[in-house]
C-alpha positions as CSV (number, residue, x, y, z in Angstrom):
1,M,0.0,0.0,0.0
2,L,1.1,3.5,-0.7
3,P,0.7,6.3,1.9
4,F,-2.1,8.8,2.1
5,G,-4.7,6.6,0.3
6,G,-2.7,6.5,-2.9
7,P,-3.1,4.0,-5.8
8,S,-1.5,0.7,-6.0
9,A,1.9,0.3,-7.7
10,G,0.1,-1.3,-10.7
11,Q,-2.1,1.8,-11.2
12,I,0.8,4.1,-11.4
13,G,2.2,2.6,-14.6
14,E,5.8,3.5,-15.3
15,W,6.6,4.3,-11.6
16,S,8.5,1.7,-9.7
17,S,7.7,0.6,-6.1
18,P,8.7,1.9,-3.6
19,L,8.4,5.4,-4.9
20,K,11.1,8.0,-4.1
21,L,10.6,11.7,-3.1
22,S,13.4,14.0,-3.9
23,V,13.4,17.1,-1.7
24,I,15.5,19.8,-3.4
25,I,16.8,22.5,-1.1
26,P,18.5,25.6,-2.7
27,C,20.5,27.4,0.0
28,Y,22.2,30.7,0.3
29,N,23.4,32.3,3.5
30,E,21.1,30.4,5.8
31,R,23.5,29.6,8.7
32,A,20.8,30.3,11.3
33,T,18.2,27.9,10.0
34,V,19.6,25.3,7.6
35,A,20.5,22.6,10.3
36,K,17.0,22.9,11.9
37,L,15.3,22.7,8.5
38,L,17.3,19.6,7.6
39,D,16.2,18.0,10.8
40,Q,12.6,18.8,10.0
41,V,12.9,17.3,6.5
42,R,14.5,14.2,7.9
43,A,11.8,13.8,10.5
44,V,8.7,14.2,8.4
45,D,6.7,11.0,7.8
46,I,6.0,10.3,4.2
47,G,4.9,6.7,4.7
48,E,6.4,4.1,2.4
49,L,8.1,6.6,0.1
50,E,11.8,6.7,0.0
51,K,13.3,10.2,0.8
52,E,16.2,11.8,-1.0
53,I,17.5,15.1,0.3
54,V,19.4,17.2,-2.3
55,V,21.0,20.4,-1.1
56,V,22.5,22.9,-3.5
57,D,24.5,25.7,-1.9
58,D,24.6,28.9,-4.0
59,F,28.1,30.0,-2.8
60,S,27.1,31.0,0.7
61,T,29.6,33.2,2.6
62,D,28.2,33.3,6.1
63,G,29.4,29.8,7.3
64,T,26.5,27.9,5.8
65,R,28.8,25.8,3.7
66,E,30.7,24.6,6.8
67,I,27.4,23.6,8.5
68,L,26.3,21.8,5.4
69,R,29.5,19.8,5.2
70,E,29.0,18.7,8.8
71,Q,25.4,17.7,8.0
72,A,26.5,15.7,5.0
73,E,28.8,13.6,7.2
74,R,25.7,11.9,8.5
75,G,25.3,10.3,5.1
76,D,21.7,11.1,4.5
77,I,21.9,14.2,2.2
78,R,23.4,14.7,-1.2
79,L,25.3,18.0,-1.2
80,F,26.4,20.2,-4.1
81,F,28.2,23.5,-4.2
82,L,27.8,26.1,-7.0
83,P,31.2,27.6,-7.9
84,H,29.9,31.2,-7.6
85,N,26.7,32.9,-6.6
86,Q,24.1,32.5,-9.3
87,G,20.7,32.8,-7.7
88,K,17.8,30.5,-6.5
89,G,16.9,29.5,-10.1
90,A,20.4,28.2,-10.8
91,A,20.5,26.3,-7.5
92,C,17.1,24.8,-8.3
93,R,18.2,23.8,-11.8
94,E,21.2,22.0,-10.4
95,G,19.0,20.3,-7.8
96,L,16.6,19.1,-10.5
97,K,19.5,17.8,-12.5
98,Q,20.9,15.8,-9.6
99,A,17.6,14.5,-8.2
100,T,16.7,10.8,-8.8
101,G,13.2,10.6,-7.3
102,D,9.9,9.9,-8.9
103,I,8.4,13.0,-7.3
104,L,10.3,16.2,-6.8
105,L,9.6,18.9,-4.2
106,I,11.2,22.4,-3.8
107,Q,12.0,23.4,-0.2
108,D,13.5,26.7,1.0
109,A,16.0,26.5,3.8
110,D,14.7,29.5,5.8
111,L,11.9,27.8,8.0
112,E,9.1,29.9,6.4
113,Y,7.7,26.6,5.0
114,D,7.0,23.6,7.2
115,P,7.9,20.1,5.9
116,A,5.0,18.7,8.0
117,D,2.9,19.8,5.0
118,Y,4.5,17.2,2.7
119,P,1.7,14.6,3.1
120,V,-0.8,17.2,2.0
121,L,1.3,18.2,-1.0
122,L,1.9,14.6,-2.1
123,R,-1.6,13.3,-1.8
124,P,-3.0,14.7,-5.1
125,I,-0.1,13.2,-7.0
126,L,-0.3,9.8,-5.2
127,N,-4.0,9.7,-5.9
128,S,-3.4,10.3,-9.6
129,R,-5.4,13.6,-9.6
130,T,-2.5,15.6,-11.1
131,K,1.2,15.7,-11.9
132,V,1.8,19.2,-10.4
133,V,0.9,20.5,-7.0
134,Y,1.5,24.0,-5.5
135,G,1.2,24.8,-1.8
136,S,-0.8,28.0,-1.4
137,R,0.1,30.3,1.5
138,F,-3.2,32.2,1.0
139,L,-5.4,29.1,1.5
140,G,-3.8,27.9,4.8
141,E,-2.7,29.2,8.1
142,H,-0.1,31.9,7.8
143,K,1.7,34.7,9.6
144,A,0.7,38.1,8.2
145,M,3.0,39.1,5.3
146,Y,4.5,42.5,4.5
147,F,1.7,44.4,2.8
148,W,3.6,45.2,-0.4
149,H,4.9,41.6,-0.6
150,A,1.3,40.4,-0.4
151,V,0.0,42.9,-2.9
152,G,2.9,42.2,-5.3
153,N,2.4,38.4,-5.0
154,Q,-1.4,38.7,-5.6
155,M,-0.8,41.0,-8.6
156,L,1.7,38.7,-10.2
157,T,-0.6,35.7,-9.6
158,L,-3.5,37.6,-11.1
159,I,-1.4,38.3,-14.2
160,T,-0.5,34.6,-14.4
161,N,-4.2,33.7,-14.3
162,I,-5.0,36.2,-17.1
163,L,-2.1,35.0,-19.3
164,F,-2.8,31.3,-18.8
165,D,-6.5,31.2,-18.1
166,T,-6.2,29.6,-14.7
167,T,-7.2,30.4,-11.1
168,L,-4.0,30.1,-9.0
169,T,-3.9,31.8,-5.6
170,D,-0.1,31.7,-5.1
171,M,2.1,31.5,-8.1
172,E,5.3,32.4,-6.2
173,T,5.0,29.8,-3.5
174,C,8.2,27.9,-2.7
175,Y,6.3,24.6,-2.5
176,K,6.2,23.3,-6.1
177,V,5.8,19.5,-6.4
178,F,5.8,17.6,-9.7
179,T,6.6,14.2,-11.2
180,K,9.9,13.3,-12.8
181,D,8.5,13.2,-16.3
182,I,7.5,16.9,-15.9
183,A,11.0,17.8,-14.6
184,D,12.6,16.0,-17.5
185,R,10.6,18.1,-20.0
186,L,11.5,21.5,-18.4
187,R,14.2,23.5,-20.0
188,L,14.7,26.2,-17.3
189,R,17.0,29.2,-17.8
190,S,16.3,31.8,-15.1
191,D,19.0,32.1,-12.5
192,R,17.3,34.2,-9.9
193,W,13.8,35.1,-8.9
194,G,12.6,34.4,-12.4
195,F,12.5,30.7,-11.5
196,D,8.9,30.7,-10.1
197,P,7.2,32.4,-13.1
198,E,9.3,30.5,-15.6
199,I,8.6,27.0,-14.2
200,T,4.9,28.0,-13.8
201,A,4.7,29.3,-17.4
202,K,6.4,26.2,-18.9
203,I,4.2,23.8,-16.9
204,M,1.1,25.6,-18.1
205,R,2.4,25.6,-21.7
206,M,2.8,21.8,-21.5
207,G,-1.0,21.8,-20.9
208,H,-1.0,20.8,-17.3
209,R,-3.4,22.3,-14.7
210,I,-1.8,23.0,-11.3
211,Y,-3.5,21.5,-8.2
212,E,-3.3,23.8,-5.2
213,V,-3.5,22.7,-1.5
214,P,-3.4,24.8,1.6
215,I,-0.1,25.0,3.5
216,S,1.1,26.8,6.7
217,Y,3.5,29.8,6.3
218,T,5.6,31.7,8.8
219,G,7.1,34.6,6.9
220,R,10.4,36.1,7.9
221,E,11.2,39.7,8.6
222,H,13.9,41.5,6.7
223,W,16.0,41.6,9.9
224,E,15.8,37.8,10.0
225,G,17.3,37.5,6.5
226,K,14.3,37.7,4.1
227,K,15.9,38.3,0.7
228,I,13.2,39.2,-1.9
229,V,12.4,42.9,-2.2
230,A,9.0,43.6,-3.7
231,W,9.8,46.9,-5.6
232,R,13.0,45.5,-7.0
233,D,12.2,41.9,-7.8
234,G,8.5,42.2,-8.8
235,P,9.2,43.8,-12.2
236,R,11.7,41.1,-13.0
237,V,9.1,38.4,-12.2
238,L,6.6,40.2,-14.4
239,L,8.9,40.4,-17.4
240,T,9.8,36.7,-17.0
241,L,6.0,35.8,-17.0
242,L,5.5,37.7,-20.2
243,R,8.5,36.3,-21.8
244,Y,7.7,32.7,-21.2
245,R,4.0,33.1,-22.0
246,F,4.8,34.1,-25.6
247,F,8.3,32.8,-26.2
248,K,10.1,29.5,-25.4
């Protein structure tokens, strides 16, 4: 039996049994949180699925790399270092390239997103309802966001819905989960904050509808290390959306 009321191995077709979940963790200057986050990922119960943890460090300079090396000595994570800082998109691309699981999940290293939500995120895929799941911060319990971050996110999500005739509530969520065959067809290029709109646009252009589930969210303050800045990064995300809606 698969966890969470999923189908039998025979119903899944090309997937082998047991299935494997690859958790891809892009990381940059997260010395204060990364060890705790890894413990949470290790601890979460995903039933009979195997769990692969793939960490990609984007040339951290605050001691994160040393912490990750210590964590890797436990033998339960696969650790990769980028040779220079390139951005979240580049780190995610490397993680997708290195992952070997049947299902892939993007996880930030900053404790804003709770790995306890993995069963909820995985259930629609295991039940064969979809091949792509996003975890929506606006549908679940969440700490109040910065006003302009929330407005920017909602505006960019609205534009996504207009461009692709869909009804997402949180295009920029970290929690994006999809099957290996989806990942193999993606040809991602964005290095930095363009990752979220690019992967969303390309999944939509493949003809897939995205299934959303509620997740919990505890947003960080800027003094805690939050990196995205609405006025600076929002226009870049918008341009990326427009680019990949009309061009490959």
